C-alpha positions as CSV (number, residue, x, y, z in Angstrom):
1,M,15.0,-10.5,8.5
2,D,15.9,-9.8,4.9
3,V,12.8,-10.6,3.1
4,T,14.7,-11.0,-0.2
5,D,16.9,-13.8,1.4
6,A,15.1,-17.3,1.5
7,G,17.5,-18.4,4.2
8,T,16.6,-15.7,6.6
9,V,12.9,-16.0,5.9
10,E,13.0,-19.8,6.6
11,A,15.1,-19.3,9.6
12,A,12.5,-16.8,11.0
13,A,9.7,-19.3,10.4
14,R,11.6,-22.0,12.2
15,W,12.3,-19.7,15.1
16,V,8.7,-18.7,15.5
17,D,7.7,-22.4,15.3
18,A,10.2,-23.4,17.9
19,E,9.4,-20.5,20.3
20,F,5.6,-20.2,19.9
21,G,4.3,-23.2,17.7
22,Q,1.9,-20.8,15.9
23,L,1.6,-17.3,14.6
24,D,-1.4,-15.1,15.3
25,I,-0.5,-11.9,13.4
26,L,1.8,-11.5,10.4
27,V,2.5,-7.8,9.4
28,N,4.3,-7.6,6.1
29,N,5.8,-4.1,6.5
30,A,9.1,-4.4,4.6
31,G,9.1,-1.8,1.9
32,I,11.6,0.2,0.0
33,T,11.7,3.0,-2.5
34,T,14.5,2.8,-5.1
35,T,17.2,5.4,-5.0
36,G,17.4,7.2,-8.3
37,A,13.7,6.6,-9.3
38,T,12.3,9.7,-7.5
39,G,11.6,12.5,-10.0
40,F,12.0,10.4,-13.1
41,P,9.0,9.9,-15.4
42,P,8.2,6.3,-16.1
43,S,9.8,6.5,-19.5
44,R,13.2,7.4,-17.9
45,T,13.0,4.8,-15.1
46,A,15.4,1.9,-15.5
47,P,13.7,-1.5,-15.3
48,D,16.3,-2.6,-12.7
49,L,14.8,0.0,-10.3
50,V,11.4,-1.4,-10.7
51,R,12.7,-5.0,-10.3
52,T,14.4,-3.9,-7.0
53,A,11.3,-2.5,-5.6
54,F,9.4,-5.6,-6.5
55,E,11.9,-7.8,-4.9
56,T,11.2,-6.4,-1.4
57,N,7.7,-5.0,-1.8
58,V,6.1,-7.9,-3.5
59,F,8.2,-11.1,-3.9
60,G,9.5,-10.6,-0.2
61,V,5.9,-10.5,1.0
62,V,5.0,-13.7,-0.9
63,A,8.1,-15.4,0.5
64,V,7.4,-14.5,4.1
65,T,3.7,-15.2,3.8
66,N,4.3,-18.6,2.4
67,A,6.9,-19.4,5.1
68,M,4.6,-18.2,7.9
69,L,1.3,-19.6,6.6
70,P,1.6,-23.0,8.2
71,L,2.0,-21.3,11.6
72,L,-0.9,-18.9,10.9
73,R,-3.1,-22.0,10.2
74,R,-2.5,-23.1,13.7
75,S,-3.9,-19.9,15.1
76,P,-7.6,-19.8,16.0
77,A,-7.9,-16.3,14.3
78,G,-4.8,-15.6,12.2
79,R,-4.3,-12.2,10.7
80,I,-2.2,-11.2,7.7
81,V,-1.7,-7.4,7.3
82,N,0.1,-6.2,4.2
83,V,1.3,-2.6,4.6
84,S,0.5,-0.8,1.3
85,S,0.0,2.8,0.4
86,E,-2.5,5.1,-1.1
87,L,0.0,5.2,-3.9
88,G,-0.9,1.6,-4.7
89,S,-4.5,2.5,-5.5
90,L,-5.2,2.4,-9.2
91,T,-8.5,4.1,-8.6
92,L,-6.9,7.0,-6.9
93,H,-4.2,7.3,-9.4
94,G,-6.7,7.3,-12.2
95,D,-8.7,10.2,-10.7
96,P,-7.2,13.6,-11.6
97,S,-8.8,15.1,-8.5
98,S,-7.1,12.6,-6.2
99,P,-4.2,13.9,-4.1
100,V,-2.1,11.0,-5.2
101,H,-2.8,11.5,-8.9
102,G,0.4,13.6,-9.4
103,V,2.7,11.2,-7.6
104,N,4.1,9.1,-10.5
105,L,6.8,7.0,-8.9
106,L,6.8,4.0,-11.1
107,P,8.8,1.5,-9.0
108,Y,7.1,2.2,-5.7
109,N,3.5,2.7,-7.0
110,A,3.6,-0.3,-9.2
111,S,5.0,-2.5,-6.5
112,K,2.3,-1.3,-4.0
113,S,-0.4,-2.0,-6.6
114,A,1.0,-5.5,-7.0
115,L,1.0,-5.9,-3.3
116,N,-2.6,-5.1,-3.3
117,A,-3.3,-7.8,-5.9
118,V,-1.2,-10.3,-3.8
119,T,-3.5,-9.4,-0.8
120,V,-6.6,-10.2,-2.8
121,A,-5.1,-13.5,-4.0
122,Y,-4.3,-14.7,-0.5
123,A,-7.6,-13.5,0.8
124,K,-9.4,-15.6,-1.9
125,E,-7.3,-18.7,-1.1
126,L,-8.0,-18.4,2.6
127,A,-11.7,-17.5,2.4
128,G,-13.7,-19.8,4.7
129,T,-10.7,-20.2,7.1
130,S,-10.1,-18.3,10.3
131,I,-7.4,-16.3,8.6
132,T,-8.1,-12.8,7.3
133,V,-5.8,-11.0,4.8
134,N,-6.0,-7.2,4.4
135,A,-3.9,-4.4,3.0
136,T,-3.7,-1.2,5.0
137,T,-2.0,2.1,4.7
138,P,-0.6,3.9,7.6
139,G,-0.7,7.2,5.8
140,Y,2.3,9.4,4.9
141,C,4.5,8.8,7.9
142,A,7.8,10.5,8.6
143,T,10.3,7.7,8.3
144,D,13.6,6.8,6.8
145,L,11.7,5.6,3.7
146,N,10.9,9.3,2.8
147,E,13.7,11.0,4.6
148,H,11.2,11.9,7.4
149,A,9.1,14.1,5.0
150,G,5.7,12.6,6.0
151,H,3.2,14.6,8.1
152,R,2.2,11.7,10.3
153,T,4.3,10.1,13.1
154,P,5.5,6.5,13.0
155,E,3.4,5.9,16.0
156,Q,0.2,7.2,14.3
157,G,0.9,4.8,11.4
158,A,1.6,1.9,13.6
159,S,-1.7,2.5,15.3
160,V,-3.5,2.1,12.0
161,I,-1.6,-1.2,11.2
162,A,-2.3,-2.6,14.8
163,G,-6.0,-1.7,14.4
164,V,-6.3,-3.8,11.2
165,A,-4.2,-6.6,12.8
166,L,-6.6,-6.7,15.9
167,L,-9.9,-6.7,14.1
168,G,-12.1,-9.3,15.7
169,D,-14.6,-11.8,14.6
170,G,-16.4,-10.9,11.6
171,A,-13.5,-8.8,10.3
172,P,-13.4,-8.2,6.6
173,T,-10.9,-10.0,4.4
174,G,-9.6,-9.0,1.1
175,A,-10.0,-5.3,1.9
176,F,-7.8,-2.2,1.6
177,L,-8.2,-0.4,4.9
178,A,-7.1,3.1,6.0
179,E,-7.6,4.9,9.3
180,D,-10.9,6.3,8.0
181,G,-12.3,3.2,6.4
182,P,-11.9,1.2,3.2
183,L,-10.0,2.6,0.2
184,P,-10.6,1.7,-3.5
185,W,-8.2,-0.7,-5.1
């Protein structure tokens, strides 16, 4: 589905409803970097590049979550997992000793920070329900997103995402979770 196209998002929700009648797990994993934004300082980054990243990485997540939420409410234990990145952690970016401190990609980093805020907002709305909402990071995986430069395999990243999606009763909600535990926002 194209998360930036309301028609395909609504069609996907109708299909899930017709086929299954509910949704147990929603993994929002659509994400892009913006060609032309790598290597430029924020002061030389065109606003349209930031807007493009936000269309998929933030607004697409909101659109898909809103479309699927009625189906998640029918699940006895719905799970929403938003795939973020360490690059979305304001705490890590603000720490000069952090390994992500020097990675200053305005469109991607800002969109993942916004995604983390979206995660918290939905977790607050859904507190007290059977639905948990968390962000996770699969780590730096070798995928098309980074021209296969990552040091982790896609399977390793998928395992982290699946682990968060399959957290049982008493699972946290409104958390930013990595393979080794919680990350700071």
